[in-house]
Structures are given as structure tokens and as C-alpha cells.
N, C-alpha and C positions, 0 to 999 in steps of 0.2 A: 386583413383578409376578408374577402368579401363572402357575404352569405352563401351565395349557392354554392362558391367555392367550397366553404365548409360542408355544409350539406351533401356536395356530391361526393366529398372526402367519407362522411359518415356513411352512408349510405352504401359506398365502396367496399367498408370496412365490415359492415354487418351483413354483406354477402359473405365475405371471408371467413369470417369468426366461427370457431366451431363451437367455441363454449357458451353456455347459455347466458351465466352468471355476467359477463364482459358484455356482451350481446345487451343483456336486458339495463344497464348503465347506460350506455350509448341511446338505446331506446326510449327511455325516460330522460333522458336528457333535450332527444328532440322532440320528444310532448311537448315538455315543457316549455322549447323555444330558449334554451340556456345558451346562449353563442356565443359570453364569454367563454365558459366553459368549454364548450366544445372545439372553439381555436384552439383555445391552450392544449386538449388533445387531438388535432388535426391539423396543425397550420405546419408540422412538421414532422420528418420520419426519425425515431430514434437513430443515433449515428454513433459509430464504436468512435470512442477517447480511451483515455490514456488506460481506462479499464475494461474497453469492451462495449456492449449497452448495459445501462442503468439508468433506471427510471423510476415513477410511481406505479405500483400497480394500480392495473384498470385498464377499461377498453378503452380504443384507440388507436391508432399510427404512434402517437407520442407517449404510449404507454407501454409497461412491460404486460404483455397477456400472450393466451397461446400463442394466437396468430402471429405477433411479432417472433417470440421465440421459433414457431416453427419455419418462418419463412427467413429467418437469417439462420438457421438452421440449412434446410435448404441449399441455399447461397453457399454458404460451406460447404457442402456437397459437391455441387456444381463446380466448383470453384475448385475443392481436391482432386476430382474425378479427373479434371483437366489438366491439373497440375504435373499430382504422380500417378506416374504408369508405370506397369510393366511390373506389378505386385499386388499382392491381396491387403487392402487397406482398413486400419482400423483406429477405432478414438476410444478416448476413455470421458466418463463423465462422472461427474460428482455435483451436491448439494448441500446446502446447509439448511439452518433451524428457520427460515423466511418461510413466511408464506408462500405457497404455489409454489415455492423450491422443488419437491418432491416430484409432482404434478409437469412442471415446465424440465427437471431431468429426463422424465420417463419421454414424454415428447421429442426432447430431443433426440435420445436413442434410438428410438422405433425411427425416428425419420434417417436416421443415421444409417441402420438396417434397412430398411426401405430402397436406399441408393447402393445396396451391395457395399456398404462400410460393417466390418462388426465392432459393433458397439459395447466395451466394457463399461458397465452401470455398475456402482457401489449401491451393496444393498439397503445401506440406510445410509444416514449422513456423516459426512468425511470433511476437516480441515483441506482448506485449500491447497497447501503443500501438499497433501499426501496425491492429490490430483497431478501437480508437477511432476513426481516422481514416480506416480504409477507410468502416466507417459511411457517416460525412459524407462522405466523398468520391463513395460511391456512392447517396446520398440514397437510403440503407438503412432500414427501417422497425425494425429491431432487431439484435440481434447476439450470439455467444455466444465466450467465450472458455475452453477446456478446460485450466485451469491450478490448480496450488493453489500458486503463489506459493512461496515460500521455504519451505513446511512439507518436512519431512522425507519418504524416499522412499515411505514406505507410504500418502500422502498423494496425492488428487488434488483436483478442483472444477471448477465450474461459474460462473463469471461471467455474469452478461445483462445485457443492454444497450438503451437506448433510442433514438428515432431521433435524437438529439441526441449520441450517439458516448459518453454516460455511463451508468454503470451506474444501472438500475431504481432509482427511488424512490418512496415515496405519490404515486401513488394505484396508482403500477404495480405495485410487488413485491408490496403486498397483493392486488393484483386476481389478479395471478399466483398467487401462494400457494393465493389459493381457487377457483381452477381444476384447480389441480395435484391439489387433495385431493376434485377431485370427478371426475376421470379416472375414465373405465369402459370404456373402449377404445382402443387405440393407432392410429392410422392409420400404415402402413407402404408404401413404394413401392419397388422394386430400385434399386440405382446406376444402370442399363444404362439403364432406362426413362426416370429421373431427368434424367438426360441426355441422351437423345435428344428429350424434350417441353423442354428448354431451364429446367427448373427445378433443374437441380444446374450450376452454371458454377465452374469450377476457376478462378482468380486468382493471379496472383504478380504479375512482372515492372512489368505497369498500377497495381501500387498501390506498388510498390518504389520504383519510382524516383522520383515524385511525393514519397513521405514522407522519401526520403533528401535531396533538394533541399530541403523546408520546414524540415528539420532546420537545415540549414545557413542557409536563410535569416534565421534566428532570432538569429545572432551579429551582434555592433556593427563589430567592426575587422577586416574578411580582412587587414587590409594588414600587423595584428601575425603571423600565420600565415606570410606572405611570407617576413616579414624575420626570424623567431626562431623556425619549429616545427624546423625544421632543427638546432634544438640541445638540442630537447629531447624527452626519451624517456620512453615511457608502459609500464608493463607495466600488462595487461588480463586478467583472466579472467571468463568466463561462465561460469564453475562448472556446467559438464557441463550448460548451456541455451542459450535463444535468439539472445544478445546478439549472438553473433560476426561476423555475416554484417553487419548493419550496421553496426557497432561499428565492425571493423576498416574498413569502404567508406568510411563518415562518415570517419572520422581520418587514412585513405590521401587522400582528397581533399583534405583540408585541410593536407595534406605534413609530417605527424608521426609520427616512427619508433613503430612500434609493435611491442611483441614480448607474444605472448597465452602465457600459460602452458598448455605443452604437453599434460599431461595433464589438463588441466581443459577444453580447445579445442571436442572434439565432443561434441554432445550424447549424455546418457547419463540415463535413469531412475534410475538406481542411485545415480548420484553418488558414485560408490567412493570419491573423494579425501576427500571432506567428511562428518560427520557430520550436517551441516545445512545444507543451501546459501542462508546469508543471510549477506550481506553486511554485515546489523550486527553478525556474531560473528567476533570476530577468529580464532577459531580456520581459519572458512571462507578465510580469508584467507592462510593461512601458507603457500604454495605461491608466491603473487602475493610477499608480501613477502619470502622467500628470493630470487626470479629480481630482483627489484625491489634488491637490495640487490648482488650478482651484476653486476646492470647500470649500477646507478648511476642509476637509474630517478629523474625529478624527479617522479614522482607515481605511485601504482599507484591503479588502479580496478577495481572487481567489480561487474559485475549479478547480480540473482536469477536465477531458472531464467525466468523469463517478461519479465524484462527491462523491467518497469517500475520497480525498484528500483536506486539508486547506490550502492556503496560507496566511500570514497576514505583513501588515506594518503600523506602527503609527508613529506618527512624532516625530522627535528626538531634540525637543526645539529648533533646531538652523535655523526653516524656512524648515528642509526637510523631509523626511521619512526615516525611518530604517527598513529592510526587519528582519523580527523574523524569527530564522532557527525554524525545526522542532524539536529538542531537545529543542529548549527556550519556544516553546509556547507550548509543554508538561509538561514542568518544573512548568510553571505558572498555565497550567490546573491542574495538580495534586496540588499545593498549595492550588487553590481557591478552590477544589473542599473539601480536608480535612479540610481547614480552614472552609468552610462554614457548614459540617457537625458539624464539634468539635462547633463553635456560636450556632447553629442553636437546638443542643442537638438529631443530627442525625446520630451519628459514630454507627454504627454496631458494633456488639459483637469483628471481627474476620476481621477488616477492613485489605484489598488487592491489592495492585495495580498490573499492569503489564507491562514491559519494553522489549524490545528486547535488546537479548545481546549486540548490535552495536549502541543500544540508553545511553544518556548520563548516568554517575555515579550521578550526581548530582538528580534526581529521586528520588534514592535511600534514598537519606541522606534526603532528604524530606518528604517521606514516613514516615520514622524512624523517624523522628523528630515532626510527630503527632501521633507516637506510631502504625502506620501500619505496615503490611510486603508490601517489595516489590518484587517480584518473577519474574526471566529471562525465556526466551525464545529462541527459535530459529528464526530469522528472517523471517518474513513473517505474516501476521493478523491471518494466520490459527492457528497457533500455541499459541497467544495469545487465541483466540476462544476454541480452548483447554484446556490450562490451569481453562478458565472461567467452562467448565465443569466438571473439576475435583474440582473446589472451591466449586459448587453446592454437591460434594459428600463430600468434607471433612470437610463443614460445614464452609469454609470462605465468607466473603461477598468482591465481586468484586466491586470498587468505581472507578477504571479507568485505561484505555491500552492504551499505547500508543510505536510510534516506531517512530524512527529517522527520516524516508521517510516521513514526515507531513501525517500522520494517527494517527487516535485518536477516543477512543471509551470513552463516556461518560455514555452508557446505559444496559442495559442487555439484548432489546427485539431486536436489532441487533448483530449479531456476525461478521461483519468486522468492517471496519474503518466507519466513517461517518461524511462526511463533513460539511454537513447539521447539524447534530447536536450539532458537536465543533463547528459552526458558531455561533450559539445561548447561546453557553454557552460563548464563546468569549466576546458576545458584552456584556452578564450579566457581565462578568468579568471583562471588561472596564468600565463601569457604577460603577460597586463596589470600584473600587481603588481609580476613580473620584469622587466618595463621600466622599471617605477619603483624598481627597487631595493628588493623587499620581498616575503617568499614571503607563503604564504596564513595560515602563523602568527602572521604577523607583523603582518596584516593583522587576525586576528583578536583581536589583541592592544589593536590602534588600538582595535578596537569595543567592547572591555572598558572601555577606560579612557574612554572616552566614555561609556557607556550603564551601566557598571556589570558586573560580573561575571555570568555566568549559567552556574551548575550544575545538570545535566539527569539526576536519577537514574530508571531503571523498575525496579520490582521486580512477578515475576508468578509466579504460583504455580498447578499445576496440583491440579483435581479431577477427575479421569478416572471415567469409569463411570456409571451409573443416578441415583448418589448424588451424582456432582459437581455437577450444578447446583441440588440442593438445599444443599448445601454453600454453596455460591456466593450464593446467595438468603438463604442466613439469615445470612450475613456483612453481605450490605447492610440486610437489616431490623434486625439489632443496631445497625449505626450510624444508621439513621433513628430507631430507637426512644430512645439514646441518644448525642447528637452528641459528638464529643469535645472540650472545653472548652480544650485546647490539644497540640501534637502537637511532641517534640522539646523539649517546657519553654517552646514560645511559644506564646502566645496565638491562638485561634482570632477574627477578627473578623467574618467573614463565609462564609457558607453559601450554596452553588448547587448546587440540589438539581434537577436537568433533568428525571427522572420525573416527578417531579409538579409541575414547572413555576413554580419558585418559590424565591426569594433573601430571604434576610435580614439583618442586623446582630443579632450576639450580642445584644449591649446591649439590643437592641429585639425578642424574638423574636416580639411577637405582631405586628409592622407589616413585611412582606412587598410584593415585587415581585414580577412575572410576569416568567419568563426568556421570551426569544425565541430559542428553539431549537426542532426538534422534540423531543418526550419520548423520552428514551433512560434506560437504567439507569445514570445518571453523578451520584457526589457530589462535589462540591467544597469545599476547604476553605481558604479567604483568611487567611494570617497576617500577626501585627502586622508583620514584620518585610517585608513585601512578597513571600513565599514562599507559594506557590498549590501544593497538594498534590491529588490529584484519582485516586477508586479507581470502576472500571467492570469488569467483567466481560466476556470477548473476544467478539464476534460473531462471530468462526470458530475459534478454538478453544476447550477447557476449559479456561478459565484466568480467574483473576482478574488486576488490571492495576492496580499504585500507578504513579503518575508525579509526583515529588518537582521541582519547577520553582524554585530557589531564584536570590535577588539580592543581592549583597552592593555596595554601594557602595563604590568608589574612591576616596577622598577627596584633595582634592587634587592630582587626575591630571595635571595639567598641569603641577604643578612639578618641578624635582627631585628624583632619585629615585622616581617612576612605577613603574617596573617591581619596585622592594622595595615600593609601595602594593599593586601588585596581586598580588602574589606573596600579600601577607600576607590581601588579601581572598578568593583562593585558597583560603588555610589557613582562615579564618574560615567560609566556605562547606563544605568538607569536615567541621567537627568538627558544623553545623548540618543536615547533610543525612543524617549516622551517626545523629543523634538521634532524627530524624524515621524513619527505618530500622528504626532498634530499637523506636520506638512499632509501627509497622506490623507487625513480626516477631510481636511480640506476642500479634497479632490471629489472623495468619496460619500462625505457625510457621515 
């Protein structure tokens, strides 16, 4: 990008930004002639990805700041006013514990108000799933939650929702982006005026109470809590985010003993005790695991800053804790929910689960074992919500949805992943298997013995800066130009390119079939042994992601020595995955 273009965009931004701190950042960079940093801030505008807007907090068009948030909201207002007519319009707005979240949320609500759209704004921070719930309960037309989920402290974000409580997808996402690009003036309204005119309405308990009750209503066996809850200890951490209030309330109502990590209980946008507030990362659970060992907890649970993700660890039977992956917990959930519906006579006529295309194949095998469908969708919970909507149109009955990145949904009243309801279901599932003399790890081994051992490994490589996108696009283009014939020494039998919408057998490259998924920059390689390898650039971060989903059969698992055969299958999978990862590392370094 030429210097003149960078400086022109910087001056344009300074003329539009009203926040003095963000303006000062850019002015300081211009005074220092720091072109490298200026280019990173202005070489592009933040765009809607799988989770809406997300980026580093700071001044510039490629940053999260007051102007970018107001412009995005004005574009949303223009689109909604043009698209939804003949009724009074409304929106719900929530925010998490990150820096500037409250400011960005108020900015968002006041711009809705200035455009004649009544804004329901939570009076303090709330989990993302409660925002989705509020949209549906209040019959709102749209919604926004200000959060960067599990990203580092320097980030913030902005998730846009539609009237079904799900994040926006086509045509609304592209429609909003187009309107955002056309914004020439941003309407504003003072807070006092918005309140006086009833265009800004503060909400809290009127949504909190029914949400908490809804979470408890999803449970199958309340009697388990009355009988066993007093003997179960749970250690919990909200990782300085929004999860504490509802988690402690729900679990307390169920009679469970909860010990919250004191150093991480209060909301704090600096996330001072963790480098990365992500329950997928073992390091983020360090304090919770230490406390779990001290109190001899039966399960350790963690939610991310906006409480839509859940991570857990359980005793490993050898005096320590084992971390449960998102794929494993999702499989345990699917098994427990379908088993419970079957045992209690509550299985619907056409039960169906949903998983993303990079989520373990074990879940499909579990669902089909109970006579349920398992449908797949693109990565991102908005696509799970889209399938839920289509289930309602086609007579299918949604029973569970999940993706490997620690996102789970056990209800239909929310149309996004919900770490609070997933935690409650996990607690009940723990009690259920305890009542039958099993741990969650033992039940997971049962599933492996029945369906084969499944090992899932994710590989990510960051490519930040203006050149990062070019590098990632180059990697994807190289793969499309010369598809690998094998990975880890295992032949590639079938290829699915979701960007081109085609799939084909490698033995018949000229014969293709269409992919029944929306176009997305994803390539998948199906290997001869049943392993699936996927590559895609992230929609929310400057990185490329690979997913290895390996499966190894456990031969004669019902015969004596099943534990040994399972151990052999695990060892074989580890060798296979290591070889595939080595091939991937040759490409990305």
C-alpha cells in the first residue's frame, strides 16, 4: 500500500472518530512516520467473518474502535429499516468484560435509538447465549453482543444477530456489509433523550429469571440432583468473564457444591491470571486444576469470557485430572442426551443432531446408533442455527448441536452455543454415570470400544499483517493447483472443495459431484483409512487451521482384553496423526 494512500485513509479516519484516545493513537503514529503500523491499521476495513467483527482494539479502520462500531451499527440500521417494514422495530444489545465493551454497547444501542429502533440494553455484562435468548423472548428484530469471545485481552468484537436469535448469515450478512460500506453519515441520539422517548430500555431480571429457568428445564433427571448433588464437588472458573453469575445461580439451585476460583471470579478485561482466556487451553485452567486438586473436585469447569464455550477436566483415576476435549465432551453429550430420551420415552419422531464439518465423526456414529440423524454444517454456530431453522421447516427434531471448539447447544430457546446450559447438562451427566458406577472417562472408552477410537488434532499457524492474507490464500491456491496424493503415507481417496462446491474421487478426477453446503474456503481430504483432514483460513483471526480427524478400529472389542486393544488403537492413531502433522508442517513451517 502506497504511503499517500495510507495517510489519506488515516486522515479520513481522524475526521470521523470522536473518541480522543483512539484519535491520539493514530496521530502519534503519523507524527512518528510509523508506516508499518499505520499500514496494518488502514490496509483494509474490518469485515464480518464467522463471528461478525473482531479485531485488535485501537484507532484505525482495521481495528475495533468507536467509529468502526458506530459505522457498523448504522449500516445494520439502514439494512433493517430497508428490509423489515410494517412494524415497530427493536434490537437487543449485550456486552462482556472486555475493554471498551460497555462503551461500544452503549454506542450501539444509541445508534439503534437514533434510527428509530428501540434498543433493549442489558444494565451490566451478560453471557452471549442470554443475548440470543433475549432476542427471541422479546421478539426483537436484531441484536448485537460486544465480545471477542476467547481472544487475548487486546481484542474486542461485535457479533450481529437476526430476529431468530442466530448470528446473521446470507443474505443479511452481505446486505449489512454493503450498507456499512455505503454509510456517509451516522445518526446519533443522547442517552437521556433515548431513555425519555422509550427508544432505550434497560433490561436485566426480566430476562435473567426466565433464562435461568429455561436452562434448568432442559435437564432430564432432577431426582439425581436431589439424591446425589450433595456428594459432588465442582470447581469453576469464569476466566474473568461473564459466566459466574448464572453458573453459580444454576448450580446452586440444583444443590451442587460450587467452589469458584477466587482469583478469576470477578470480571476483568485484562484477564490478569491467564495469557489466553480460552478453556480449550490447558494453561487457562491452571488455577482451576490446582484448586480442584486441593478440594478433591469431581469435575472442573471453565467458561470463556462471554460464557458461550465450556471446558471441563475430570479425575483421571491416578490422582490428577484429565482435560476433556471439545470433541470428547460433545460426543458424551450426544450419547447422554439420546440415551436419556430413549430411556425416558422422550425420543422425538425424527431426532437429529448437528455438528460442524471439522467435528469428530464419532458423533455421527453415536447418533446413528440411537436411530438419529447427524447432519453437518460449516464451521461457526450460525450454521448450526441455520440448520435448526430448516429442521423446523422440514419436520426434523433438533436434539443437540456442537462444534469441536468447545461449543454446545442442548436447547432450542437459544440459537448460539451456550456454556451455561452445557455446564448444567454436564453436571447431570456426571451424576448419571456415577449412579451407574462409571466415570465420564470410562463412558468415553465405552463409546470408543463400540464405535472405534477417534483422535482429533488441530494445527494453527498465524500470518498477521497486510501480507498474512496473501500468504494464506497462496497456501490454499497451491493445494488447489496440486492436491496431495497422500498424507502421512495414507492415500487420499476423496477430495471435497467447499469453495468450488465440488467433490470427487481421486481415482476419477473427471467425475465430480456438487457439495450441498454454502461456499467457503475449505478443502477436505478423505484418506483411505477413514481419516479426514481439513484446511481452512480462520474467519475471525489471521491464521490458517488444519484439523486431523483420525479413526482406528478397536478389533474384537467385546472379547477379553478390550482395554489392551483400545490402548493399541490409541497408539496406532498417535503414530498416524504424527505422520500427517509432519506433512502439514512441511507446508506451513
